[in-house]
C-alpha positions in Angstrom: 117.6 85.8 89.7 114.9 86.9 87.3 112.4 89.6 88.1 108.9 89.4 86.8 106.9 92.5 85.9 105.2 92.7 89.3 108.4 93.0 91.1 109.7 95.6 88.8 106.5 97.6 89.1 106.6 97.4 92.9 110.2 98.5 92.9 109.3 101.5 90.7 106.4 102.5 93.0 108.7 102.3 96.0 111.4 104.4 94.2 108.8 107.0 93.1 107.4 107.3 96.6 110.8 107.6 98.2 111.7 110.3 95.7 108.6 112.3 96.5 109.3 112.1 100.2 112.8 113.3 99.7 111.7 116.2 97.5 109.2 117.3 100.0 111.7 117.1 102.8 114.3 119.1 100.8 111.9 122.0 100.0 112.1 125.1 102.2 109.3 125.3 104.8 106.5 127.7 104.3 105.7 130.2 107.0 102.4 129.6 108.7 100.3 132.1 110.6 99.8 135.7 110.0 102.5 137.6 108.2 100.7 141.0 108.7 98.9 142.7 105.9 96.5 139.8 105.4 93.5 141.7 106.7 92.8 139.4 109.7 92.9 142.2 112.2 96.0 141.0 114.2 98.5 143.7 114.9 
């Protein structure tokens, strides 16, 4: 089975996208909302 350049490029794009999703999933979540001391007036 031979692969042409289009198949290799598509496989590379899929691998890159999958890697980016996994990296984002593995990163710790950032806290949202007020963490006090931001000056928004919430106690």
